[in-house]
C-alpha positions, 0 to 999 in steps of 0.5 A: 500500500505504500506504493498503491496509486491514490494512497501511496506514501511519497517518502517511501515511494520516492526512496525505493520502488515496490519491486526492488523492495520485495526483491531485496526482502526475498534475497536478504542475507546477513552472512554467506550461507554457502560458507557455514563456519565450523562449530557454528551456533544455531543463529549463525545466519544472523550472528552479525546483527546479534553481535552488533546489538549486543556490543552496543548494549555492553558499551552502556555504562552501568551507573545503577546498582539494581538490575532485573533478569527475565524472559523476552519473546521474539514473536515468530509463528513459523517453523523453527526447531527451537521455537518456544511456548511461554505461558502468560506472555502477551506473545507466547510463541517464538524464540526465547531471549533471556535479557538483563535490564535496568529497572527502567527497561534499558537492555544491557545484555541478552542471550537467545535460547537455542536448546542444548547449544546455548553456551551455559554452565548448567551445573546448577540448572538452566535458570541459575545458569542464565543468571550467572551468564548475564551477571558477568556483565554487571559490576560487583556489589550490584543487586539482581532481581528475578522471578521464581523461574530462576531462583534457587538457594544454590544460585544465591550462594554462588552470586554471594561468592562473587559479591552480587546480591540478589532477590527473587520469588521462589517456588515452595518445592525448592525450599527443602529445609525451610518450613513455613506455616500453612497458607490458611494460617496467614491473614492478609498483610501478615508475614513470616521471616526465617534467616539462615544460620550464617545470616546470609539468606533470608526467606520471607512468606507474605500474604497479599491476595495469595501467599508469596515467598521471597528469597533474598541476600540484600533486603529483609522484612524491616522496615515495613511499609503500608500498602492499600489493598482490597478486603473481600471481608470488609468490602473496602480498601484497607491499609495492610503492612508490607515487608521491605523486600516486597517493596524493593522487588516490585520497584526493580523487577519490571525492567524487562516488562517495560522494554517489552511494553515499549517494543509492542507499542510500535513493533515493525510487523511484516508477514514472512516465514523467514525467522532470520528477518523476524529476529533482525527486525526485533533487534532493530526495534530493540536498538531504537527503544534502547536509544530512545531511553538513553536520549530521554535520560540525557534530555532530563539530565540536561534540564529539558522540559518533559513536554519538549522531549520526543516520545517514542513514536516521534523519535522512531519516525525521525530515525526513519526519515533520516535513513530515507533521506540518506537513501535518497541522497545517495541515489542519482535518478536520471530522466531520459527524454526520447526525441521525436526523430526516432533516435533516443537522446541519452543525455540525462535531464533534470527530473520533472517536479510535480507541483502539489496542491497540499501544503508540504510539511516542514522537513526535519531539522537535520535534513534542512541544515545538512548543507547538501544539495539545497538548490533553488528552483523557480517554478512556473506558477500563476500565483506565487506561494507563501514563503515558509520561513518564520515571520516572513509574509512575502510570496515567492516562486522559488522552491528548494529542490530538497526540502520542497518548500517555497522560500524568498530569494531576492535582494531584500529577502534572504529567507532561502539562506536563513532557513538552511543556516 
């Protein structure tokens, strides 16, 4: 539909033709598939993209002390041997990606699951192996947060040995030597706290709407806080006490979920049976979300007001316009004119510009001020157009060939120069 007559989108239609786009998409490869490297992993076909994105994530400074680890799904419904199904995920079918992020959702490292070929030390099990693999990229004395899929007592001991604290929910069948009271003996807001004899690990069972058990080497139950919960018995909201470990866990655990939420907002969807294209698009979107989070944090540090900070849609569209502008800049279209004598005239001529009746939007600032091929063209118009420079009320027939807007160019008015400087 980008190229369909009547509703075509000029920004894309002028950058690439429809047939060339589909040809490139069907022939797209990231490595030489005829020269498969020896001892290659299952994702060797897209290894350059994975390495590029991962190296960029690893270069991000670790300025915070709290990190979260969770699963992330790369949506794909086609056939692939290592496709996974994860319950309770918005996109439950696809490739499983283990991700470590900050509490605000900035991705710092990841590892795509590929079955037995995943480079992990599984002496403690799959979940602990993932945590130990991703924990190598964070500094000492950091605090990790993860859910019950990863948490074991042996994992917390191993992390404690490398000076990394951790907090995670845990399943009751993994607590062999810890015995709490039965769930029915807990009232809403009540908890029970048990500490190991060496004072290194604390286990807390707390009753919210249901009972939840947390294992931690970083935080205990005190000082507790009050939270608002709905009481079925009293049929109203009441204040109930909550342990400190629950508060810190809720504040820092949702980093991967924040990243997934931003990815789903403007995900690049394309119908294809090629898993390589799906994974590549996922990591392009992930890179853009990461870049937007860094941009937003830098803007806040510079004191820019929140209303002047670009949202994710505007930020992503600006990147798209910049890529398209680079594509058009490197493109040199030639228009050939056939003579009436029957012999072709192969001299290139300037492509004819079609005058639009609608008001052309302003080009992005980086395009207007790049000082590249902004040629003035005088159009043969019956009525001059309004100058688009700010605070200019004159009319002109001079148009910028690149920005496609009308600007004054006379001895008195230098709007054409002022707009591009």
